[in-house]
Structure formats: C-alpha cells, structure tokens
DSSP file (Angstrom, degrees, kcal/mol; ACC not computed):
  #  RESIDUE AA STRUCTURE BP1 BP2  ACC     N-H-->O    O-->H-N    N-H-->O    O-->H-N    TCO  KAPPA ALPHA  PHI   PSI    X-CA   Y-CA   Z-CA
    1    1 A M              0   0    0      0, 0.0     2,-0.2     0, 0.0     3,-0.0   0.000 360.0 360.0 360.0 136.4   30.9  107.4   41.5
    2    2 A T        -     0   0    0      1,-0.1     2,-0.1    14,-0.0    14,-0.1  -0.602 360.0 -94.3 -94.9 156.1   30.6  104.7   44.1
    3    3 A D        -     0   0    0     -2,-0.2    -1,-0.1    12,-0.1    12,-0.1  -0.453  35.2-150.3 -69.4 141.7   27.9  102.0   44.3
    4    4 A V        -     0   0    0     -2,-0.1    12,-0.4    10,-0.1    13,-0.3  -0.976  17.4-120.9-116.5 123.1   25.0  102.9   46.5
    5    5 A P        -     0   0    0      0, 0.0     2,-0.1     0, 0.0     9,-0.1  -0.297  38.7 -98.0 -60.9 145.4   23.1  100.1   48.2
    6    6 A A        +     0   0    0      7,-0.1     9,-0.1     2,-0.0     7,-0.0  -0.418  59.4 155.7 -61.6 131.2   19.4  100.0   47.3
    7    7 A D    >   -     0   0    0     -2,-0.1     3,-1.7    -3,-0.1    -3,-0.0  -0.930  58.3 -89.1-151.8 176.1   17.3  101.6   50.0
    8    8 A P  T 3  S+     0   0    0      0, 0.0    -2,-0.0     0, 0.0    -1,-0.0   0.783 123.6  52.4 -64.0 -25.3   13.9  103.4   50.3
    9    9 A T  T 3  S+     0   0    0     10,-0.0    11,-2.5    11,-0.0     2,-0.3   0.464  80.2 116.1 -93.6   2.6   15.4  106.7   49.5
   10   10 A S  B <   -A   19   0A   0     -3,-1.7     9,-0.2     9,-0.2     5,-0.0  -0.557  48.0-163.6 -72.2 133.6   17.1  105.6   46.2
   11   11 A T        +     0   0    0      7,-2.2    52,-0.2    -2,-0.3     2,-0.2   0.337  65.8  59.4 -98.9   2.6   15.7  107.3   43.2
   12   12 A G  S    S-     0   0    0      6,-0.4    34,-0.1     2,-0.2     4,-0.1  -0.435  89.4-103.6-117.6-162.2   17.0  105.0   40.6
   13   13 A T  S    S-     0   0    0     -2,-0.2     2,-0.3    32,-0.1    32,-0.1   0.480  87.4  -3.7-106.4  -4.6   16.7  101.3   39.8
   14   14 A G  S >  S-     0   0    0     -9,-0.1     3,-1.7     1,-0.0    -2,-0.2  -0.922  96.1 -29.9-164.5-167.2   20.1  100.0   41.0
   15   15 A A  T 3  S+     0   0    0     -2,-0.3   -12,-0.1     1,-0.3    -2,-0.1  -0.231 118.6  27.9 -60.2 143.6   23.5  100.6   42.5
   16   16 A G  T 3  S+     0   0    0    -12,-0.4    -1,-0.3     1,-0.3     3,-0.1   0.417  87.7 136.1  87.2  -2.2   25.0  103.9   41.7
   17   17 A A    <   -     0   0    0     -3,-1.7    -1,-0.3   -13,-0.3    -5,-0.1  -0.470  63.2 -97.3 -76.2 149.7   21.6  105.6   41.3
   18   18 A P        -     0   0    0      0, 0.0    -7,-2.2     0, 0.0    -6,-0.4  -0.293  42.6-150.2 -62.0 153.4   21.2  109.1   42.8
   19   19 A T  B     -A   10   0A   0     -9,-0.2     2,-0.5    -8,-0.2    -9,-0.2  -0.840  14.9-118.2-125.0 161.4   19.5  109.2   46.2
   20   20 A L        -     0   0    0    -11,-2.5    44,-0.1    -2,-0.3   -11,-0.0  -0.844  39.8-114.2 -93.6 133.9   17.3  111.6   48.2
   21   21 A D    >>  -     0   0    0     -2,-0.5     4,-1.7     1,-0.2     3,-0.7  -0.560  15.0-139.5 -68.7 122.8   18.9  112.7   51.4
   22   22 A P  H 3> S+     0   0    0      0, 0.0     4,-1.4     0, 0.0    -1,-0.2   0.839 104.3  58.5 -53.1 -34.5   17.0  111.3   54.3
   23   23 A L  H 3> S+     0   0    0      1,-0.2     4,-1.1     2,-0.2     3,-0.3   0.913 103.6  51.4 -58.1 -44.7   17.5  114.7   56.1
   24   24 A L  H X> S+     0   0    0     -3,-0.7     4,-2.3     1,-0.2     3,-0.7   0.905 106.3  54.3 -59.5 -44.3   15.8  116.4   53.2
   25   25 A L  H 3< S+     0   0    0     -4,-1.7    12,-0.4     1,-0.2    -1,-0.2   0.800 107.0  53.4 -58.4 -33.0   12.8  113.9   53.5
   26   26 A E  H 3< S+     0   0    0     -4,-1.4    -1,-0.2    -3,-0.3    -2,-0.2   0.763 117.9  32.9 -76.6 -26.4   12.6  115.0   57.2
   27   27 A I  H << S+     0   0    0     -4,-1.1    -2,-0.2    -3,-0.7     2,-0.2   0.655  92.7  96.7-105.1 -21.5   12.3  118.7   56.5
   28   28 A V     <  -     0   0    0     -4,-2.3     9,-0.6    -5,-0.2     2,-0.3  -0.501  50.8-173.9 -76.8 143.8   10.5  119.0   53.2
   29   29 A V  B     -B   36   0B   0     -2,-0.2     7,-0.2     7,-0.2     6,-0.1  -0.850  37.2 -83.4-131.4 165.1    6.7  119.7   53.4
   30   30 A C     >  -     0   0    0      5,-2.8     4,-1.9    -2,-0.3    37,-0.0  -0.504  32.6-144.4 -67.8 130.7    3.9  120.0   50.8
   31   31 A P  T  4 S+     0   0    0      0, 0.0    -1,-0.2     0, 0.0    38,-0.0   0.730  96.8  53.2 -71.7 -17.9    4.0  123.5   49.3
   32   32 A A  T  4 S+     0   0    0      3,-0.1    -2,-0.0     1,-0.1    36,-0.0   0.889 132.8   1.0 -84.3 -40.7    0.1  123.5   49.1
   33   33 A C  T  4 S-     0   0    0      2,-0.1    -1,-0.1     0, 0.0    -3,-0.0   0.450  88.1-120.8-131.5  -4.7   -0.8  122.5   52.7
   34   34 A R     <  +     0   0    0     -4,-1.9     2,-0.1     1,-0.2     0, 0.0   0.613  63.7 140.5  72.2  12.6    2.5  122.2   54.6
   35   35 A A        -     0   0    0      1,-0.1    -5,-2.8    -6,-0.1    -1,-0.2  -0.391  60.1 -85.8 -80.6 164.6    1.8  118.5   55.6
   36   36 A D  B     -B   29   0B   0     -7,-0.2    16,-2.5    -2,-0.1    17,-0.4  -0.268  40.3-133.4 -67.8 158.0    4.6  116.0   55.6
   37   37 A L  E     -C   51   0C   0     -9,-0.6     2,-0.4   -12,-0.4    14,-0.2  -0.886  10.0-149.7-114.8 146.5    5.5  114.0   52.4
   38   38 A D  E     -C   50   0C   0     12,-2.7    12,-3.3    -2,-0.3     2,-0.4  -0.926  19.7-121.2-114.4 140.6    6.0  110.3   52.1
   39   39 A L  E     -C   49   0C   0     -2,-0.4     2,-0.3    10,-0.2    10,-0.2  -0.671  35.0-177.9 -79.2 126.2    8.4  108.7   49.6
   40   40 A R  E     -C   48   0C   0      8,-3.3     8,-2.6    -2,-0.4     3,-0.1  -0.914  22.7-162.9-126.0 152.6    6.7  106.3   47.2
   41   41 A R  E     +     0   0C   0     -2,-0.3     6,-0.2     6,-0.2    -2,-0.0  -0.736  14.0 171.6-131.3  85.6    8.0  104.1   44.4
   42   42 A P  E    S+     0   0C   0      0, 0.0     5,-0.1     0, 0.0    -1,-0.1   0.758  77.5  14.2 -69.8 -22.3    5.0  103.2   42.2
   43   43 A E  E >  S-C   46   0C   0      3,-0.8     3,-1.9    -3,-0.1    -3,-0.0  -0.974  88.1-107.2-145.7 154.7    7.3  101.6   39.6
   44   44 A P  T 3  S+     0   0    0      0, 0.0    -1,-0.0     0, 0.0     3,-0.0   0.772 119.7  41.0 -57.6 -29.0   11.0  100.7   39.9
   45   45 A A  T 3  S+     0   0    0    -32,-0.1     2,-0.4    -4,-0.0   -32,-0.1   0.402 107.8  72.1 -98.3   3.6   12.1  103.6   37.6
   46   46 A R  E <   -C   43   0C   0     -3,-1.9    -3,-0.8   -34,-0.1     2,-0.4  -0.965  54.4-178.5-128.7 133.6    9.7  106.3   39.1
   47   47 A V  E     + D   0  60C   0     13,-0.5    13,-1.7    -2,-0.4     2,-0.3  -0.971   8.4 170.8-129.4 146.0    9.9  107.9   42.5
   48   48 A E  E     -CD  40  59C   0     -8,-2.6    -8,-3.3    -2,-0.4     2,-0.5  -0.986  30.2-126.2-151.7 160.4    7.5  110.5   43.9
   49   49 A L  E     -CD  39  58C   0      9,-3.1     9,-3.6    -2,-0.3     2,-0.5  -0.934  25.5-159.3-110.9 125.5    6.6  112.3   47.1
   50   50 A A  E     -CD  38  57C   0    -12,-3.3   -12,-2.7    -2,-0.5     2,-0.3  -0.913  15.7-125.6-110.7 133.9    3.0  112.1   48.3
   51   51 A C  E     -C   37   0C   0      5,-2.8     4,-0.4    -2,-0.5   -14,-0.2  -0.558   6.3-154.8 -75.6 131.0    1.4  114.5   50.7
   52   52 A R  S    S+     0   0    0    -16,-2.5    -1,-0.1    -2,-0.3   -15,-0.1   0.714  90.6  42.9 -70.6 -24.2   -0.2  113.1   53.8
   53   53 A G  S    S+     0   0    0    -17,-0.4    -1,-0.1     3,-0.1   -16,-0.0   0.954 129.2  11.7 -87.7 -75.0   -2.5  116.1   54.1
   54   54 A C  S    S-     0   0    0      2,-0.1    -2,-0.1     1,-0.0    -1,-0.0   0.622  94.0-123.1 -90.2 -14.3   -4.1  117.1   50.7
   55   55 A G        +     0   0    0     -4,-0.4    18,-0.1     1,-0.3    -3,-0.1   0.403  54.1 152.7  91.1  -5.6   -2.9  114.0   48.7
   56   56 A L        -     0   0    0     18,-0.1    -5,-2.8    -6,-0.1     2,-0.5  -0.314  35.3-143.2 -58.4 145.6   -1.0  115.8   46.0
   57   57 A V  E     -DE  50  73C   0     16,-2.8    16,-1.9    -7,-0.2    -7,-0.2  -0.965  11.4-160.5-118.7 122.2    1.8  113.7   44.5
   58   58 A Y  E     -D   49   0C   0     -9,-3.6    -9,-3.1    -2,-0.5    14,-0.1  -0.843  15.5-127.3-106.7 132.3    5.0  115.4   43.5
   59   59 A P  E     -D   48   0C   0      0, 0.0     7,-2.7     0, 0.0     2,-0.5  -0.322   8.5-142.6 -73.2 158.8    7.5  113.9   41.0
   60   60 A V  E     -DF  47  65C   0    -13,-1.7   -13,-0.5     5,-0.2     2,-0.5  -0.981  18.3-167.1-122.9 119.5   11.1  113.4   41.6
   61   61 A V  E >   - F   0  64C   0      3,-2.4     3,-2.0    -2,-0.5   -15,-0.0  -0.915  68.5 -19.5-112.2 120.1   13.2  114.0   38.6
   62   62 A D  T 3  S-     0   0    0     -2,-0.5    -1,-0.2     1,-0.3   -43,-0.1   0.866 129.3 -50.2  52.1  39.4   16.9  113.0   38.5
   63   63 A G  T 3  S+     0   0    0    -52,-0.2    -1,-0.3    -3,-0.2   -51,-0.1   0.466 117.7 112.2  82.4   0.3   17.0  112.8   42.2
   64   64 A I  E <   -F   61   0C   0     -3,-2.0    -3,-2.4   -44,-0.1     2,-0.3  -0.936  66.2-129.1-113.7 120.0   15.4  116.3   42.7
   65   65 A P  E     -F   60   0C   0      0, 0.0     2,-1.1     0, 0.0    -5,-0.2  -0.510  12.1-146.9 -67.2 126.9   11.9  116.8   44.1
   66   66 A V        -     0   0    0     -7,-2.7     2,-1.1    -2,-0.3     5,-0.1  -0.779  20.0-179.6 -98.1  95.8    9.8  119.0   41.9
   67   67 A L        +     0   0    0     -2,-1.1     2,-0.5    -9,-0.1    -1,-0.1  -0.411  32.0 128.2 -96.0  57.6    7.7  120.7   44.6
   68   68 A L    >>  -     0   0    0     -2,-1.1     3,-1.4     1,-0.1     4,-0.9  -0.961  56.0-143.9-113.8 126.0    5.6  122.9   42.3
   69   69 A V  G >4 S+     0   0    0     -2,-0.5     3,-0.7     1,-0.3    -1,-0.1   0.860 102.0  58.2 -56.7 -35.6    1.8  122.7   42.9
   70   70 A D  G 34 S+     0   0    0      1,-0.2    -1,-0.3    -3,-0.1    -3,-0.0   0.766 107.4  46.7 -65.9 -26.4    1.4  123.0   39.1
   71   71 A E  G <4 S+     0   0    0     -3,-1.4    -1,-0.2     2,-0.1    -2,-0.2   0.519  94.7  97.5 -94.0  -7.1    3.5  119.9   38.5
   72   72 A A    <<  -     0   0    0     -4,-0.9     2,-0.3    -3,-0.7   -14,-0.2  -0.349  58.3-152.6 -79.2 163.5    1.8  117.8   41.1
   73   73 A R  B     -E   57   0C   0    -16,-1.9   -16,-2.8   -18,-0.1    -2,-0.1  -0.907  17.9-114.1-131.5 157.8   -1.0  115.3   40.3
   74   74 A R              0   0    0     -2,-0.3   -18,-0.1   -18,-0.2   -19,-0.1  -0.716 360.0 360.0 -86.3 146.0   -3.9  113.9   42.3
   75   75 A P              0   0    0      0, 0.0    -1,-0.1     0, 0.0   -19,-0.1   0.518 360.0 360.0 -67.9 360.0   -3.7  110.1   43.0
C-alpha cells in the first residue's frame, strides 16, 4: 500500500489511510430525501456524510459510507 497524502476525502488519520473516492461523493445522495451529502470530519478519527436537505448524518466505516436511514443520526 502506498502513502496517501492527507486530503478532505481521507477517512483515516494519516498517510496510508483509506479514502473516499471524490467521484463517489459527487454522485451519492441522501437515501431519505435525495439531497447532496457533505463530507465532515468532526474528529480526526471519525468521518461522516451530512445531508444538506434533511440534516441526517451518515457514518463512514472503514472508508465505506453506511447510507442506511436506520444507522443515521440527527445532528
């Protein structure tokens, strides 16, 4: 595995961490209301996707967005 520079789509805390594909971020939408999602990093070790429409926040686990309404939380 090669080192990956830190960027906004990095889902880990340092080089070599898995990343979210920027193309994925462009096409994925909220399963509840179909609005766009924004990548957020509330803590260095935690990444989530927040809906611009309804406000639900979806976790990202091991670089994979968990886009299940039942797993989302309200901010």
